[in-house]
DOLUM-614978 format. One line per field, with one value per atom (N, C-alpha, C, CB): atom name; x, y, z; residue number from 1. Coordinates in steps of 0.001 Angstrom, whole numbers, plus 500000, padded with zeros to 6 digits. Glycine has a CB too. Layout:
N
name: (CA,...)
east: (X,...)
north: (Y,...)
up: (Z,...)
resi: (NUM,...)
END
This chain:
183
name: (N,CA,C,CB,N,CA,C,CB,N,CA,C,CB,N,CA,C,CB,N,CA,C,CB,N,CA,C,CB,N,CA,C,CB,N,CA,C,CB,N,CA,C,CB,N,CA,C,CB,N,CA,C,CB,N,CA,C,CB,N,CA,C,CB,N,CA,C,CB,N,CA,C,CB,N,CA,C,CB,N,CA,C,CB,N,CA,C,CB,N,CA,C,CB,N,CA,C,CB,N,CA,C,CB,N,CA,C,CB,N,CA,C,CB,N,CA,C,CB,N,CA,C,CB,N,CA,C,CB,N,CA,C,CB,N,CA,C,CB,N,CA,C,CB,N,CA,C,CB,N,CA,C,CB,N,CA,C,CB,N,CA,C,CB,N,CA,C,CB,N,CA,C,CB,N,CA,C,CB,N,CA,C,CB,N,CA,C,CB,N,CA,C,CB,N,CA,C,CB,N,CA,C,CB,N,CA,C,CB,N,CA,C,CB,N,CA,C,CB,N,CA,C,CB,N,CA,C,CB,N,CA,C,CB,N,CA,C,CB,N,CA,C,CB,N,CA,C,CB,N,CA,C,CB,N,CA,C,CB,N,CA,C,CB,N,CA,C,CB,N,CA,C,CB,N,CA,C,CB,N,CA,C,CB,N,CA,C,CB,N,CA,C,CB,N,CA,C,CB,N,CA,C,CB,N,CA,C,CB,N,CA,C,CB,N,CA,C,CB,N,CA,C,CB,N,CA,C,CB,N,CA,C,CB,N,CA,C,CB,N,CA,C,CB,N,CA,C,CB,N,CA,C,CB,N,CA,C,CB,N,CA,C,CB,N,CA,C,CB,N,CA,C,CB,N,CA,C,CB,N,CA,C,CB,N,CA,C,CB,N,CA,C,CB,N,CA,C,CB,N,CA,C,CB,N,CA,C,CB,N,CA,C,CB,N,CA,C,CB,N,CA,C,CB,N,CA,C,CB,N,CA,C,CB,N,CA,C,CB,N,CA,C,CB,N,CA,C,CB,N,CA,C,CB,N,CA,C,CB,N,CA,C,CB,N,CA,C,CB,N,CA,C,CB,N,CA,C,CB,N,CA,C,CB,N,CA,C,CB,N,CA,C,CB,N,CA,C,CB,N,CA,C,CB,N,CA,C,CB,N,CA,C,CB,N,CA,C,CB,N,CA,C,CB,N,CA,C,CB,N,CA,C,CB,N,CA,C,CB,N,CA,C,CB,N,CA,C,CB,N,CA,C,CB,N,CA,C,CB,N,CA,C,CB,N,CA,C,CB,N,CA,C,CB,N,CA,C,CB,N,CA,C,CB,N,CA,C,CB,N,CA,C,CB,N,CA,C,CB,N,CA,C,CB,N,CA,C,CB,N,CA,C,CB,N,CA,C,CB,N,CA,C,CB,N,CA,C,CB,N,CA,C,CB,N,CA,C,CB,N,CA,C,CB,N,CA,C,CB,N,CA,C,CB,N,CA,C,CB,N,CA,C,CB,N,CA,C,CB,N,CA,C,CB,N,CA,C,CB,N,CA,C,CB,N,CA,C,CB,N,CA,C,CB,N,CA,C,CB,N,CA,C,CB,N,CA,C,CB,N,CA,C,CB,N,CA,C,CB,N,CA,C,CB,N,CA,C,CB,N,CA,C,CB,N,CA,C,CB,N,CA,C,CB,N,CA,C,CB,N,CA,C,CB,N,CA,C,CB,N,CA,C,CB,N,CA,C,CB,N,CA,C,CB,N,CA,C,CB,N,CA,C,CB,N,CA,C,CB,N,CA,C,CB,N,CA,C,CB,N,CA,C,CB,N,CA,C,CB,N,CA,C,CB,N,CA,C,CB,N,CA,C,CB,N,CA,C,CB,N,CA,C,CB,N,CA,C,CB,N,CA,C,CB,N,CA,C,CB,N,CA,C,CB,N,CA,C,CB,N,CA,C,CB,N,CA,C,CB,N,CA,C,CB,N,CA,C,CB,N,CA,C,CB,N,CA,C,CB,N,CA,C,CB,N,CA,C,CB,N,CA,C,CB,N,CA,C,CB,N,CA,C,CB)
east: (776066,775110,775301,773630,775458,775592,774417,776926,774156,773063,773644,772217,772939,773343,772135,773976,772423,771402,771770,771284,770829,771025,770141,770685,770759,770047,770104,770673,768951,768894,768683,767781,769395,769305,768250,770670,767348,766420,765267,767162,764921,763796,762534,764068,761469,760156,760203,759610,760975,761086,760375,762595,759411,758703,758009,759656,757560,756861,757783,755894,759084,760057,760670,761162,761185,761876,761039,763243,759804,758875,759268,757431,759389,759694,758844,761230,758020,757220,758142,756070,757970,758853,758693,758576,757496,757301,758120,755800,758138,758924,760425,758575,760827,762244,762662,762501,761807,762089,762226,760969,761326,761373,762665,760161,763094,764348,765511,764598,765597,766696,766650,766654,765449,765329,765796,763872,765476,765900,767423,765218,768074,769535,770199,769972,769378,769903,769996,771222,769504,769524,768354,769467,768511,767487,766955,768047,765826,765209,765135,765994,764734,764693,763499,764623,763775,762730,762961,762711,761882,761989,761388,761277,761821,761296,760890,762342,759686,759021,759279,759514,758822,758813,760029,757586,761067,762163,763405,762542,763245,764379,765335,765125,764809,765629,765406,765273,766468,766345,767294,766610,766829,767656,767589,767166,768748,768760,769960,768770,769858,770938,771675,770406,772975,773775,774961,774253,775328,776516,777771,776402,777624,778760,778548,778931,779628,779531,778979,780920,777841,777261,778081,775791,778018,778692,777642,779554,777817,776854,776672,777308,777758,777659,776771,779054,776853,775998,774533,776436,774278,772900,772356,772824,773170,772752,772394,773863,773220,772956,771671,774140,771474,770258,769013,770315,769086,767948,767666,768222,768724,768530,767984,769848,768542,768077,766628,768960,766246,764904,763832,764921,764169,763169,763364,763195,764517,764808,765092,763667,765498,765754,767238,764874,767869,769263,769285,770040,769872,769922,771262,768747,771959,773187,772794,774098,773609,773324,774455,773133,774093,775036,774766,774895,775782,775645,776244,776321,775551,776040,775723,775410,776443,776193,775445,777538,774889,774277,775275,773723,776526,777542,777770,778876,777749,777890,776763,777898,775531,774386,774403,773086,774844,774971,775967,775425,777055,778041,777454,779297,776669,776033,775129,775224,774324,773399,774164,772441,775284,776031,777017,776741,777269,778305,777775,779314,776587,776017,776890,774537,777340,778133,777343,778556,778019,777342,776644,778340,777110,776480,775139,777414,774776,773546,772627,773875,772503,771720,770210,772073,769752,768311,767934,767941,767659,767483,766184,767542,765241,763988,764200,762978,765296,765604,766921,765665,767324,768594,768383,769276,769286,769307,770721,768868,770819,772133,772226,772362,773319,773608,774608,774165,774288,775158,775859,774352,777182,777968,778188,779324,778320,778646,780124,778301,780941,782348,782775,783262,783892,784376,784797,785569,784315,784724,786198,783839,786813,788219,788359,788761,789344,789525,789651,790755,790320,790488,789160,791475,788233,786909,786092,786155,786233,785529,786001,785749,787308,787891,787409,789423,787186,786777,785333,786986,784518,783106,782950,782338,781995,781706,780661,781198,781100,780205,779234,781022,779442,778580,777597,779426,777755,776948,775449,777374,775032,773614,773097,773360,773831,773384,771955,774321,771120,771413,771538,770345,771456,771660,773135,771231,773368,774735,774969,775011,776254,776614,777960,776641,778157,779421,779684,779403,780812,781194,781969,782047,781513,782174,782332,781353,783508,783759,782942,783468,782105,781269,779864,781185,779670,778371,778527,777680,777411,777370,776084,777444,776235,775094,774701,775419,773406,772910,771753,772460,771890,770832,770094,771412,768802,767969,766828,767416,767044,766034,764698,766564,764698,763446,762942,763639,763486,763064,763837,761611,763515,764274,763578,764548,762372,761597,762230,760216,762764,763255,764770,762527,765446,766866,767680,767380,768718,769651,770977,769896,771108,772354,772748,772235,771870,772310,772843,771165,772223,772724,774112,771751,774306,775612,776665,775544,776322,777262,777587,776698,776595,776806,777738,775460,777503,778371,779788,777793,779902,781213,782034,781055,781368,782095,782315,781356,781569,781746,781570,783118,780774,780504,778983,781231,778406,776959,776577,776494,775440,774944,773432,775395,772892,771450,771136,770904,770134,769845,768602,769650,768687,767559,767351,767787,766097,765866,766258,764377,766375,766887,766015,766999,764698,763804,764054,762332,764213,764456,765798,764410,766821,768138,768030,769155,767331,767170,766373,766490,765334,764520,765319,763253,766156,767010,768036,767720,768583,769542,768867,770116,767651,766918,766595,765627,766066,765666,766862,764980,767995,769171,769833,770176,769579,770161,769234,770480,768089,767164,766071,767907,766093,765043,763943,765592,762744,761618,761326,760350,761438,761217,759771,761636,759605,758269,757758,758279,756592,756034,756898,754581,756861,757602,756964,757615,757792,757231,756883,758210,755963,755595,756584,754135,757389,758404,758133,759777,756933,756629,756467,755394)
north: (805658,805530,806713,805461,806427,807475,807411,807336,808537,808627,808601,809914,807923,807828,808073,806441,808470,808650,807744,810156,806922,806066,806607,804557,806861,807360,806259,808716,805665,804561,805080,803583,804496,804912,804090,804775,804784,804117,803376,803175,803686,803025,803844,802851,803153,803780,804937,804281,804772,805800,805288,806149,806049,805678,804335,805661,803945,802672,801468,802496,801687,800589,800443,800820,799240,798942,799369,799641,798924,799321,798683,798925,799555,799132,799979,799274,799337,800068,800550,799171,801801,802373,801673,803867,801218,800476,799186,800157,798510,797284,797577,796570,798702,799095,799406,800331,800101,800366,799050,801243,798132,796830,796089,795961,796137,795483,796090,795610,797424,798063,797737,799576,797676,797299,795863,797462,794966,793565,793435,792704,794432,794429,794992,795234,795400,795885,797387,795320,798118,799578,800055,800215,801233,801771,803097,801954,803507,804796,804990,805952,803960,803995,804818,802563,805815,806674,806817,808069,806963,807208,808573,806088,809122,810405,810258,811551,810540,810366,808959,811431,808677,807311,806939,807113,807784,807524,806918,808792,806261,805551,806424,804873,807202,808020,807500,809556,807020,806500,807218,805002,807473,807992,806929,809430,806548,805475,805606,804110,804926,804909,803582,805174,803648,802429,802610,802061,801530,801572,801311,800561,800709,800441,801181,798911,801511,802185,801206,802738,801533,800617,800621,801007,799520,799397,799410,798097,800299,800420,799087,801497,798351,797079,796083,796479,796062,795161,795566,795160,796873,797352,797015,798872,797212,796900,795428,797265,794555,793116,792759,792325,793349,793066,793509,793772,794665,795171,794248,796605,793819,792917,791563,792726,791009,789708,789770,789235,790851,790955,791361,791954,792324,792883,792463,794379,791889,791568,792798,790808,793881,795167,795489,796305,795790,796223,797732,795762,798208,799639,799974,800084,800958,801446,802361,802201,802380,803158,804146,802236,805409,806443,806717,807757,806563,806797,808147,805670,808876,810161,810288,811337,811181,811493,812825,811554,813159,814488,815615,814661,815459,816487,816613,816150,815492,815537,816359,814110,816094,816809,818283,816168,818576,819974,820707,820061,820036,820637,820841,819758,819886,820015,821246,818744,821405,822537,823852,822378,823846,825073,825465,824957,824573,824834,824978,823736,825503,825683,826666,826194,826278,827209,828492,826546,829625,830918,831015,832057,830260,830302,829570,829695,828929,828130,828592,826647,829868,830405,830279,831849,829964,829773,828355,830024,828185,826848,826169,826916,826897,826261,825263,827318,825346,824403,823671,825143,823617,822998,821554,823788,820709,819300,818968,818373,817905,817435,815965,817658,815614,814217,813731,814039,812621,812021,810830,811585,810891,809806,808708,810333,807478,806381,806426,805025,807095,807343,808598,806107,809151,810396,810126,810991,810943,810757,811125,811600,810510,810783,812217,809768,812968,814363,814520,814940,813591,813699,813548,812646,812768,812641,813914,811435,814549,815803,816882,816255,816957,817975,817806,817908,816576,816313,816676,814875,816912,817216,818543,817261,818569,819781,820611,819419,821707,822547,823372,823475,823457,824292,823499,825142,822220,821372,821474,819951,821647,821621,822962,820557,824037,825353,825627,826459,826194,826925,826034,827943,824707,823820,823885,822345,823861,823967,822913,825387,822630,821681,822047,820247,821584,821803,820616,823134,819950,818807,819333,817765,818933,819328,818062,820447,817464,816246,815074,816483,814521,813358,813758,812406,815049,815542,816401,816338,816555,817445,818256,816641,819561,820464,820631,821846,820485,820554,821546,819139,822559,823559,823241,825025,822966,822596,823603,821140,824724,825784,825348,826932,824306,823827,822552,823573,822227,821048,819805,820814,818704,817464,816445,816835,816715,815719,815315,816248,816280,815968,816169,816815,816545,816831,815580,817470,815768,814690,814876,814623,815996,816304,815246,817637,814810,813818,812530,813482,812047,810834,811072,810376,812237,812598,812617,813981,813225,813337,811973,814258,811135,809799,808980,809073,809035,808307,808872,808369,810193,810825,810640,812275,810549,810428,808984,811155,808065,806628,806234,806199,806996,806701,806734,807733,805679,805708,806888,804388,807483,808617,808546,809964,809216,809332,810792,808395,811315,812743,813022,813293,814113,814568,816059,814268,816514,817949,818657,818241,819971,820767,820657,822215,820621,820488,819174,820571,818095,816799,816792,815683,817379,817457,818187,818174,819308,820070,819299,821397,818634,817855,816697,817321,816049,814973,815517,814253,816688,817313,817600,818625,818121,818405,817124,819167,816143,814891,814173,813988,814171,813461,814193,813258,815488,816247,816281,817668,815607,815544,816587,815674,817457,818470,817876,819799,817890,817355,818301,817157,817825,818721,819173,818044,820395,820941,820477,822468,820969,820568,821103,821072,820383,820830,822114,819729,823154,824381,824207,825541,824978,824960,825823,825456,825212,825964,825980,825382,825589,825530,826885,824735)
up: (385752,384644,383709,385166,382438,381423,380468,380651,379832,378863,377460,379086,376563,375159,374262,374856,373035,372014,370846,371566,370426,369255,368134,369575,366991,365817,364760,365281,364481,363534,362123,363912,361185,359792,359059,359098,358353,357440,358089,356617,359319,359987,359753,361517,359343,359136,358134,360463,357090,356049,354794,355742,354325,353099,353185,351952,354367,354522,354571,353409,354586,354614,356000,353572,356266,357525,358730,357563,358738,359804,361136,359434,362126,363486,364424,363811,365222,366211,367324,366789,367717,368730,370081,368881,370408,371658,371637,371880,370495,370361,370415,369050,369845,369890,371334,368973,372060,373476,374250,374100,373987,374679,374361,374283,373113,372739,373522,371216,373558,374276,375767,374069,376338,377750,377963,378234,377016,377139,377031,376056,376438,376330,377586,375109,378560,379828,379960,380044,378967,379048,379899,377634,380494,381384,380849,382803,381396,381044,379532,381677,378816,377351,376895,376760,376081,375516,374024,376206,373278,371845,371539,371027,370430,369981,368530,370163,368227,366929,366394,365910,365207,364681,363828,363873,363801,362864,363508,362182,364647,365225,366012,364155,366945,367835,369248,367719,369885,371238,372170,371268,373379,374453,375546,374963,376102,377091,378016,376402,379140,380107,380064,381506,380388,380409,381343,378989,382028,382872,382065,384000,380893,380000,378690,379745,378031,376735,375702,376285,375086,374097,372797,373801,372093,370799,369700,370729,368727,367631,366911,366638,366691,365970,366716,365759,368043,368835,368730,370313,368747,368606,367223,368850,366187,364814,364679,363813,365271,365200,365945,365778,367114,367893,367130,369268,366492,365707,364533,365200,363844,362709,363161,361954,364229,364730,365186,365883,365857,366443,365429,367576,364553,363636,362180,363722,361857,360466,359629,359867,360288,359639,359773,360261,358648,358684,358818,357411,359909,360171,360806,361084,360244,360865,362025,359824,363061,364261,364502,365490,364662,365073,366545,364197,367379,368814,369183,369619,370058,370546,372035,369746,372687,374096,374158,374920,375322,375463,375154,376885,375565,375272,373767,375982,373053,371594,370978,371000,371420,370859,371242,371322,372443,372862,371952,374349,371612,370704,369312,370618,368835,367525,367496,367183,368534,368606,368717,369800,369421,369655,368582,370902,367619,366619,365194,366654,365051,363712,362928,363793,361733,360926,360650,359595,360674,360493,359145,360631,358154,356828,356803,355786,357908,357947,359065,358125,359223,360338,360139,360550,358940,358700,359122,357186,360404,360957,360541,362438,359997,359591,358456,359167,357767,356677,356918,355336,358177,358542,358969,359664,358526,358904,359375,357709,360144,360570,360202,362112,359517,359212,360252,357745,360889,361888,361236,363168,361177,360591,361624,360064,361154,362062,362445,361417,361641,361964,361210,361590,361603,360990,359541,361807,358587,357196,357001,356264,356017,355702,355189,354648,355689,355264,353746,355929,353083,351629,350896,351131,351456,350838,351033,351424,352191,352459,351492,353921,351271,350391,348953,350441,348528,347142,346832,346829,347828,347593,346851,348924,345927,345146,345896,343698,346481,347286,346442,348155,345153,344312,343459,343418,343403,342528,342784,342682,344039,344378,344894,345409,344672,345140,344692,344623,345543,346772,348012,347006,347837,348982,349386,348643,350702,351203,352282,351758,352512,353560,354152,353012,355379,356070,356982,356875,356765,357600,358801,356792,359987,361232,362075,362008,362051,362821,362330,364275,363222,362878,362454,364058,362195,361744,360502,362854,359821,358660,358758,357300,358688,358651,357198,359321,356922,355547,355515,355023,354684,354524,353232,354507,353352,352210,352090,352363,351370,351320,350725,350531,349890,349295,349975,347801,351137,351870,351486,351658,352146,351953,351056,353282,350625,349880,348547,349628,347801,346463,346292,345462,347348,347218,346902,348486,346135,345822,346563,344308,347273,347972,349001,348651,349906,350901,350280,351824,349201,348543,347953,347439,347326,346773,347889,346062,349012,350124,350726,351198,350868,351419,350523,351590,349223,348283,348294,346856,348313,348256,349519,347985,350649,351911,352328,352998,351732,351964,353430,351491,354151,355557,355743,356523,356321,356562,357454,357205,357125,357905,357985,357284,358974,359117,359403,360249,358756,358800,359654,357376,360426,361228,360999,362732,361056,360906,362202,360543,362115,363226,364476,362809,364292,365447,366184,365000,365458,366079,366800,365029,366199,366835,368174,365908,368181,369417,370461,369129,370025,370970,371556,370278,370748,371259,372246,370103,371947,372865,374207,372256,374173,375411,376171,375103,375455,376081,376699,375063,376008,376519,377676,375408,377798,378908,380117,378463,380011,381129,381097,382383,380100,379962,379112,379331,379616,378839,377694,379729,376440,375306,375188,374028,374742,374494,373157,374553,372737,371441,370305,371291,369204,368018,367508,366899,367244,366683,365211,366855,364729,363320,362570,363100,361667,360935,359438,361201,359047,357617,357009,357380)
resi: (1,1,1,1,2,2,2,2,3,3,3,3,4,4,4,4,5,5,5,5,6,6,6,6,7,7,7,7,8,8,8,8,9,9,9,9,10,10,10,10,11,11,11,11,12,12,12,12,13,13,13,13,14,14,14,14,15,15,15,15,16,16,16,16,17,17,17,17,18,18,18,18,19,19,19,19,20,20,20,20,21,21,21,21,22,22,22,22,23,23,23,23,24,24,24,24,25,25,25,25,26,26,26,26,27,27,27,27,28,28,28,28,29,29,29,29,30,30,30,30,31,31,31,31,32,32,32,32,33,33,33,33,34,34,34,34,35,35,35,35,36,36,36,36,37,37,37,37,38,38,38,38,39,39,39,39,40,40,40,40,41,41,41,41,42,42,42,42,43,43,43,43,44,44,44,44,45,45,45,45,46,46,46,46,47,47,47,47,48,48,48,48,49,49,49,49,50,50,50,50,51,51,51,51,52,52,52,52,53,53,53,53,54,54,54,54,55,55,55,55,56,56,56,56,57,57,57,57,58,58,58,58,59,59,59,59,60,60,60,60,61,61,61,61,62,62,62,62,63,63,63,63,64,64,64,64,65,65,65,65,66,66,66,66,67,67,67,67,68,68,68,68,69,69,69,69,70,70,70,70,71,71,71,71,72,72,72,72,73,73,73,73,74,74,74,74,75,75,75,75,76,76,76,76,77,77,77,77,78,78,78,78,79,79,79,79,80,80,80,80,81,81,81,81,82,82,82,82,83,83,83,83,84,84,84,84,85,85,85,85,86,86,86,86,87,87,87,87,88,88,88,88,89,89,89,89,90,90,90,90,91,91,91,91,92,92,92,92,93,93,93,93,94,94,94,94,95,95,95,95,96,96,96,96,97,97,97,97,98,98,98,98,99,99,99,99,100,100,100,100,101,101,101,101,102,102,102,102,103,103,103,103,104,104,104,104,105,105,105,105,106,106,106,106,107,107,107,107,108,108,108,108,109,109,109,109,110,110,110,110,111,111,111,111,112,112,112,112,113,113,113,113,114,114,114,114,115,115,115,115,116,116,116,116,117,117,117,117,118,118,118,118,119,119,119,119,120,120,120,120,121,121,121,121,122,122,122,122,123,123,123,123,124,124,124,124,125,125,125,125,126,126,126,126,127,127,127,127,128,128,128,128,129,129,129,129,130,130,130,130,131,131,131,131,132,132,132,132,133,133,133,133,134,134,134,134,135,135,135,135,136,136,136,136,137,137,137,137,138,138,138,138,139,139,139,139,140,140,140,140,141,141,141,141,142,142,142,142,143,143,143,143,144,144,144,144,145,145,145,145,146,146,146,146,147,147,147,147,148,148,148,148,149,149,149,149,150,150,150,150,151,151,151,151,152,152,152,152,153,153,153,153,154,154,154,154,155,155,155,155,156,156,156,156,157,157,157,157,158,158,158,158,159,159,159,159,160,160,160,160,161,161,161,161,162,162,162,162,163,163,163,163,164,164,164,164,165,165,165,165,166,166,166,166,167,167,167,167,168,168,168,168,169,169,169,169,170,170,170,170,171,171,171,171,172,172,172,172,173,173,173,173,174,174,174,174,175,175,175,175,176,176,176,176,177,177,177,177,178,178,178,178,179,179,179,179,180,180,180,180,181,181,181,181,182,182,182,182,183,183,183,183)
END
């Protein structure tokens, strides 16, 4: 039995694509997954499986069951541990750090073409299938993630640093503590 983390894109954001987490857990259990847990209301699931799940199958099941189109980024506990451990040194202010999880690795030529100065003081760094994004003024009004998504041509879903850490803890079997106040 292996543990996986599914990160759903665009679920319960701004009142759109509403999916109750209890119903999402039930769907994953009906698909044969075990120990299904969710974290907050934005489509974060941790679950066990004897077979490697396919994101496309999960996306289809979610659409068929809820009528919601959502891309799914799948990660393992080791993947999340690497994300937590590999924060670029230029982004050490974690209170404003976010991580974008790509559904697949972006093309190197698309990464090179990105304008790193266009949105300063906001910064980003692509590392494999993830992108670290520092948003000193928060995520409410930033245009950087949309620019990055268009430029990289790969679907992504973004989580704040606290959520990333809590998912890493939950997927490794450590029960996460309360979210700290970082405002």
